[in-house]
GUFILUM-232444 format. One record per residue: y, x, z of N, C-alpha, C in turn; residue in one letter. Coordinates in steps of 0.1 Angstrom, whole numbers, plus 5000, padded with zeros to 4 digits. Layout:
% GUFILUM-232444
YXZYXZYXZA ...
END
This chain:
% GUFILUM-232444
371789818893373089788899372689638907M 373289638920373289538930374489448934N 374489328927375789268929375689178945L 376789148953376889058965376688908963P 375988848969375788718969376088668982S 377188578983377888498994376588409001L 375788328991374888268996373888339005K 373488468996372388549006372788579018Q 374288629017374788699030374488569043A 374488459040374388369052373388349061K 372288409052370688389055370788479067I 369888399078369588449091367888419093R 366988549094365688469096365188589106G 363888589110363088609122362888749123K 363088809113362288959112363189049120E 361989139125362589239135363389319128D 364589389133365389499128364589619128I 364689719118364189839118365089919118K 364290009126365590189134364990249122I 365790299115365490419101366090539105I 364990649108365890789113365790889103D 365390839091365190949080365790949065N 366390849065366890809051368290829044D 368890929054369691029047369291139041Y 369391159029369191269019370491299012V 370391419010371391468996370191518987I 370591448972369591528963370191668961P 369191748957368991878955370291898946N 370591828933371491848925373091818930S 373291748939374291708944374991778956M 373991878961374591948972375892058970K 376192078959376592178956378092118944L 377791978946378891888931380091908937I 380491928948382091908953382492058956G 381792138949382492278954383492298947K 384492338955386392368951386792228946G 386492128950386891988948387391918961K 388291868961388891738974388291608971H 388191568985388091388986389191348993Y 389691228987390791168996390191029002F 390090969015389790849017391290759025I 390990639020392090569024391190439032K 391690409045390890329052391690209056T 391490099054392089969060391289889071Y 391889819080390989729087390789799102G 389389739109389189769121388589909124C 388289909137387790029145386390079135Q 385689999133384690009124384490079111M 385890029108385990079092386290259096N 387090259104387690389108386290499112V 385490439117384390539122383290529109H 383590409100382490439087383290549079D 384790549079385190659070384890799076S 384590779088384290939097382690979091E 381990869087380690929081380890929068N 381690889060381790929043382491059045I 383391089051383591249051382691339052K 382091269063380591379066379691399056A 379491299045378291299037379091329026I 380491349022381191409012381091549012L 381491609028381291769029379691799028E 378691729030377591779029377391779014D 378091739004378291758990379291838987M 379591929000380392048993381992028989S 382391878989383791818991385091879003Y 385591909000387191959012387891809010S 388491799023389191659024390691729020E 391591589013392691649012393691549020T 394891519022395491439027396791419021L 396391449005397491428994396691368980N 396791238982395991168969396091238955M 397391278954397391348942396591488938E 395991518948394991648950393591638946D 393491488948391791488950391291438936A 390191478938388791448927388191338929D 387991278940387291168945388091138953I 388690978950389190898961388390748966I 388490718976387390598980388390518991I 388490368985389190288995388190219002L 388290259016387490169025387890039028N 387589949023388389779024387989739036T 388989599042388789539052388989409042C 388289279049388089179042388989039053A 389389089065389789009074390688919069I 391788949062393188889055393388929046R 394088819040394588809029395688939024E 396388959035397289079033396489239030N 395289239037394489359034393889349018A 393689249014393289228998394189288991H 395489268995396789288985397189428988N 396889458997397489619000396389688991K 395189658989394289728984394489718969M 394589638965394789578948395989668945F 396789688953398289748951397889848952G 397189908962396590088962396090128948F 394690028946394590058932395690088919L 396290018920397490058908397490168907G 398190248922398290408922397390498916R 396190438919395090508914394790528902V 395090398895394590378880395890508872K 396990518880398190578872397490758873H 396790758886396490898887395390928878L 394590808875393490848868393590858851K 394490778848395290768835395490928831E 396190988838396391158839395291248838S 394391198846393291268848392191168851N 391491148839390091078837388691118846P 389091258850387991318856387891258872N 388891198875389391138891387891048893I 387591058902386290928904386590878918I 386890738911387690628926386390558929C 386390518943385390408947385890318955G 385190198956385590098964384490068979I 384590068987383490058997383889949008C 383289939014383489829029383789689028G 384189609036384189469037384289389023C 385389439018385689369004384689358994M 383989498994382989528987381589418987A 381489398997380689288999380889138996Q 382489118991382388998988382088988971E 381688848971381088818957382388828945E 383788718954384288738944385388848941V 385388938953386089068947385089148937I 383989158939383089238927383589218915V 383289068915383188998901384589038893D 385789038902387089078897387189258896E 386489318902386389458897385689478887L 384589408886383589438870384289408854K 385389278862385889198849387389308845S 387789318856389789378853389889528859K 388589568865388989728868387889808864Y 387389788854385889848849386490028852K 387290048852387490188855387290228870W 387290158879386490198887385490258890V 385090378895383690408892382390348898D 382890378912381690348924382090208931I 380790118938381690038943380289988955V 380190028966379290028975379789958986F 378989898995378889809008378889869021G 378689769030378789809044376889869046T 376289849041374889839044373889959039H 374790029028374190159020375190259019N 376190309031376590409032376090569031I 375090549037374290659036373590709023H 373890629010373290608999374290668989K 375290728996376590758986376190888977L 375190968981375191098970374291058961P 373290938963372890888954373490788939F 374190678948375290618943376190698929I 376690828935377790938928376790978916L 375590988924374991088911374490988899K 374290868904374090768891375490748880E 376490748889377690718879377990848873S 377890968878378291058872377291108858M 375991058863375091098851375591008837E 375390858841375290758833376790708827N 377690778837379090738830379490598829K 379090488840379390388840379890328853H 380290218853380490168865379490138877Q 379290168888377590198894378190098909E 377689958911378089858918376489858927I 376589938937375489918948375889818959E 375889698961376089598970374989548976V 374689528989373289428990373989359003Y 373289238998373889099009372589099018S 372389149025371289139033371589139051I 370789089054370689119070370989249078E 370689339074370889489077369689539085G 369489649085368689739094369789829103D 369189929109369789989118369090169112V 370790249110370390359104370990469114Y 369790549119370190669127370590799122E 370790909123371191049119371991069105N 373190959105373990979092375091059102I 375291169092376491239094377891199100P 378691239110379891229110380591309114V 382191349107382891419109384591349116K 384291359128385391299138386691309132R 387691229134389091229131389591349146D 388991299157389591339167388391469177S 389091509184388491639192388191569204K 388891499209388791449223388191339225Y 388391229217387991089216386991069205K 386090969211385090969198384790799196A 384490759186383890629184382490609182W 381790509190380490549190379690389187V 378990369175378590219175377390209184N 377590099189376690019197375589959190I 376189849179375589749170376489709157M 375689619152376589629137376189449139Y 377289419126376689279123377189159137G 377189049132377388969137376788819136C 376688749146375788589145376888509148D 378088519153378888429156379388309147K 379588309137380088269125381088189129F 382088219135383488169137384188089122C 384387979123384687929109385688029097T 386388089103387188139098387288279093Y 386188339097385688449101384688539085C 384888629078383988659069383188769075I 383588839086382388969090381188929090V 380488799094378888779097378388809079P 379188779073378988779054378988919055Y 379988979056380289109050379289229056T 378989199074378789339078376889259085R 376789159080375089139083374989079097G 373389049100373388989113373589069125K 373789029135373989099151372589199152Q 372889319151371889409153372189559160R 371289579173371789679183370989819183S 371889929183371090029185370190049196R 369090109194368090159208369390219215L 368890189232369890259241369690429243P 368790479240368190619241369090689228K 369190609213369690679207371690669211D 372190579216373490599217373790689230I 372790659240373090759252372990899248I 372090939236371891069232373091099225R 373791009218374991059213376291049221E 376290989230377391039242377291149248V 375791169253375691319261376091429253E 375491419240376091539230377791539228K 378391429230379991439225380391479242L 379691439252380091499267380091629267Y 378891709263378391849262379591929249K 379791869239381191929231382391929236D 382691849246383991849251384891749250G 384191619249385091489244385191459256Y 386391379259386791309274386591189272K 386691109261386590969258385690899247E 385090789249384390759240384490589241V 384790549229384990419230383690319220T 382990249227381590209225382290069212L 381390079200382089969191380789889187L 381389749183380689639179381689529176G 381089419167381889299161382089209173Q 380889229184380789149194380089219208N 380789339214379989409218378989339230V 379689239238379389179249377989139244N 377389109235376289049231375089139229A 375789319231374689369230373189399232Y 372389429226370789399232370289249233G 370989149227370189009230369089019220K 368889119208368089089195367089229201D 367189269209366189399211364989349218L 365189259228364289209236363289279246N 364089359250363989479261364589439270I 365089319276365889309288366689429295D 367789469284368489569283369889489277Y 370989479285372389429280372889499281T 374589459279375489549276375889589292M 375789529301376089579317375389729315S 373689729315373189809314373389949306D 374289919295374290029285375790079293L 376290009296377790039303377590139316L 376490119323376190179335375590339327K 374690309319374090469315375190509311D 376090499301377090559294378190589307V 378290499311379290579326378490689334A 377290699337376490799343376290959332L 376690939319376691069314377391169319T 378791079323379791169333380991199323G 380691139311381791149308383491069312I 384291119309385791089317385990949315D 386090909300386390779297385390679289R 385190549296384290469285385290369284V 385290309270385990189265385190099260R 385189969256384489929245385189819240F 384789779225385789689219384989629205I 384589499202385689389208384589309215T 385489219226384689119235384588999229S 383788879231383988769227383788719241H 384788629244384888549257383488479258P 382588449251381488359252380588429259W 380388569255379288679264379888729274D 380888739280381588809293380988759305F 379988819310379488779322379888849336N 379488779348379588849357378989019365D 377989009357377189139357378189259349K 378589219341379189309329380689339340M 381189239347382389259351382289379363I 381189329372380489409384380189549384D 379689589368379389729362380789809361T 381589719353383289769352383889819365I 383889739375384389739390383789869392C 382389899396381389999401381890159395E 382390149384382590299378383790349376Y 384290419379385790449378385890519365P 385190569355385390609342384890509335N 384790359336384990249324386390239330I 387090229321388590199316388990059321M 389689999329389989899329391289839318P 390489809308391389779300390089679291Y 390489569288389589459281390589409267I 389989399255390589349246389589189245H 390389099247389888969250390488859240L 389888869227390488719218390688619221P 391888559220391588409223391588289212L 392488359201392588269187393388159186Q 393088069197394187989200394187899213S 395087829219394687779232394687649229G 394587589223394087409217392587389219S 392187309226390687309228389887229214D 390987149208390987109195390687199181R 391387339185391487399174390487489175I 389987529191388787619191387587579188L 387387449187386287389184386187409167K 387187339160387387419145387087519143L 387487639152387187789147385687799151M 384987709160383487749164383587849175G 384787859181384787969192384187929206R 383187799208382387799216382887809233R 384387789236384787819250386087699246Y 386387649259387987559261388887669265T 389887619266391287679272391187709284K 390287629295390287619308389087769313E 388187719303387187879304387887999301E 388488029291389088129287390288179300Y 390788099306391688119317390988149329I 390288109331389088099343388688269338T 388388309331387488439326388688549331L 390088509323390888579324390988659342F 391388519347391688549362390788609370N 389388579367388488669371388488809365K 388488879355388888999352390089039358L 390888999363392389029367392189069381K 391388959387390788979404389989059406S 388989069402387989179398388289299400K 389089339386389089489379390289529382I 390289639394391389659399392689719387K 394089689385394889719375394489719360N 393789609360393089559344394289519336C 394189559324394989559311394289439300A 395089359298394089249291394789219275I 394389259265395289239254394389129245T 394889089235394088959229394788969212T 393988879204394288829193394588689194D 395688649183395888529180396188489167I 395588369163395788319151396488169151I 397688169146398688049142398387969131V 398887859132398687779119397187789111A 396487739123394887719117394987609111F 394187569100394387429094394387329104P 395287199098395387089109396287139125T 396287249124397287259136398387219138E 398987129150399787069151400687099161S 401787089162402887139172402387139184E 401587049189401087019201400287149205E 399187139192398387259194398887379195D 399987429187400687549192401387569203F 401687459209402487479220401287509233N 400187469230398987499236398687639239E 398987689226398587869225400087909231T 400987869231402187919238401687929254L 401387819259400887789275400187879278D 398787909271397888009277398788179276V 399388229268400588319266401188319277V 401888229281402788219294401988229306N 400888159305399888149320399088299322T 399088399310397888509309398888619310C 400188609305401188759299400588839298K 399888859286398988969280399789089282F 398989199281399889309280400189339268D 399389289256399689319244399189199233S 399389189224398589089214398389129200A 397889079192397989089180397688949172F 399288919167399088789160399088769149T 398488679145398688679128398488519125F 399288499110398888349104397588359099I 397088229100395588209095395388239080F 394288309075394088379063393088299058S 392988249046392188169043390988259035K 389888259039388588339034388088279027R 387288319012386288229004385188239010A 384388139009383388119012382988109031G 384188079036384088049053384587899053T 383887829061384287679065385687659066P 386487739071387887709075388587709059A 387887789052389087769036388587639029A 387987579031387987439031388487329036L 388987339047389687289056391487229047M 391987129053393387099048394487229054E 394987229047396587339052397287239050D 397687209063398687139062400087149065N 400487269067401787339072402487429062L 404087419058404787469050404787639051T 405087739043405087859047406187899059E 407187799055408087809067407887789083E 406987679082406487649096405587759103E 404887819092404087899095404288029103K 405488069093406488169096406988169110N 407488039112408387989124407088009137S 405987969135405287979146404688089149R 404588189139404188329142405488419149L 406888369147408088429154408088399164Y 407788279168408088219181407088279190R 405888319184404788349196404788489195L 405788569186405888699190406588749198N 407788619200408888649210408188619225E 407488569225406888549239405988649241V 404988699235404188809238405288929238V 406188969229406889079231407589109245N 407888959248408688949263407489039275K 406288969272405289019283404789159284Y 405189179271404489329267405189429273A 406789389272407589459280407789469292N 407589349301407789329313406189429321L 405189409310403989489316404289629318S 404989679305405389859309405989849318N 406889749320408389809329407589839346Q 406289759348405589809361405589949362R 405290019351404890179350406190249355Y 407490219354408790289354408290369366L 408590519366408490579379407490609385N 406390559376405190569385404690699379K 403290749385402390859380401390819375T 400890829361399990779356399090889347V 397690889349396690989340396590959326K 396991069316397191039300396291129296V 395391099285394791169278395591249267L 396191349265396891399253396291419240L 396091319231395291339221395891389206E 397291409205397791459193399491479194D 399891529183401091559187401891409183Y 403091389191403891269188404691279176S 405191159172406291179161407491239167D 407791239181408991289184408991429191K 409691509186409491659183409691689200E 408691779200408591859214407691769226G 407091629218406091549228405091549224Y 403691519231402591499225402491389230L 401391309224401191139230399891149233M 399290999240398190999244398190849251G 397090819257397190669266396590699277Y 397190579289396890569299395490509296T 394690499310393590419312393390299309D 394790199308394990069304395590089290T 395590149285395590169268397390179267M 397990219275399590209272399790369267K 400290339252400890469248401990509256L 401690679254402690729265403290849254V 404390859254404790979246405391099257N 404791219258404691319269405591449266V 406391499273407091629267406191739276K 405491789267404691879271404491969260A 403692139267403492189256401992179248D 401692219236400492189232399192219236K 399492309248398292359254397692249262K 398392119263397692019273396991969262Y 396991999249396291859241394791879247L 394191769246392891719250392491719263G 393491719274393691719287393991609294E 393391539303394191439312394691479320I 396191459322397091469327397691359337V 398591419347399491349355400991309347D 401391199347402491199340403191109346V 404591159349405591049355406390969342K 406190849341407090769333408090729333I 409090819324410790789327411590699320T 410990629309411290559302410690449293M 411090289295410190239290410590129277I 409690129267409890029256408889909253K 408789839248407889739247406689759243T 406489909231405089939229404890069231W 405990149241405390259245406090319255S 405890409262406490469271406590639270M 407590679277407890799275407790889291D 407390989292406891069306407091199303G 407391269315407291419319405891409326I 405191579322404391599332404591579348L 403591569355403991569369404091709374S 404491729383404691879390403291929394K 402291869399401191929403400491939392K 400791929379399992029367399992119364V 
END
């Protein structure tokens, strides 16, 4: 048994990152353990978690389990968790109640918790004391060891907790079962060293560590060969890619090399304004298959709050970068993240945030009320606002954000845009997909167009989506 330690998770040493190619193994006794059985995975949180679940699915299928979308039919249920906000915490424990009910009817069901919440000391303490019926708990550093963790739990019939609060290494050759046949997540780095005062990720994901360029390019080339049309390069702060490799190779170099594979669409997420440089912007401009869409978290428009957050840029520096992106990258769409009611935020601070939103007129924004995360510096700061004030600020912010999101979409009315059709829409007779600028479009089209990048004429605008029809030349 290995338990997480917040104190240990804060440590950043100078040891070189290890690139480990051959650590994924299925014990012989586990290769057929899931034959005739089913697994169900519930995923919370960011794109990194979604991609981690793709790895977990492939590992379970290497043990002969089959996926089910109906939890009631599952023999193994895994909750891949997120630790960013209190809301995700509440949802996970609420969902556990449903799993417990199933397990009471069928004690042979195996329940597992993994992801970022599993890396939190306070969460694992709670699972140990109040949720002893949860069979396995593993973190973000040892997903590839799931077969051994399952084996220990099955053989010893006790709660198996294997969570490591370490800086981490890079593990290659872990299998993946992708959710889409047309677009794929590709990890380029893990962890984060920014230590924003409100954020738990540096503690749950370890230190910043980049994959080698050759391994990333090889993965993208295989995806291209297999018919994929789009890749999204993933990391907690992709703009800092390569800083830990000491090989004079940066995110701009990686973007160039990924674009040169010939894959139709290249995206990346998430960017920190601190590391977004001119060379990177020039590379985006140079290669038409690098999509003109940037997610650029603001978090606050107040210099005082930004300093308390540890964001290391000012309001003016953010706006300068925003304007540079807009002026240099043709048809560039920019979305953002904003936190309201950060500790000690005044009405003046909040109005500064509104000022940036009114200046930048973002295509969209993910907005949140500050959520206290145990162990982070911000958790110890004074919470000076009532719930009513917090909700009022979020509501007022969303009114402004929604206005500009709608105005941004209005520019597409009656225009023809390219859309990668990736799935069936909730609207009967329609497929859904995204423009190069990440606008969601429902398209009246036959299923034969799934996986194709098609020309679509936009016929109807909504705040969060658009409707369209295939262009006559398709």
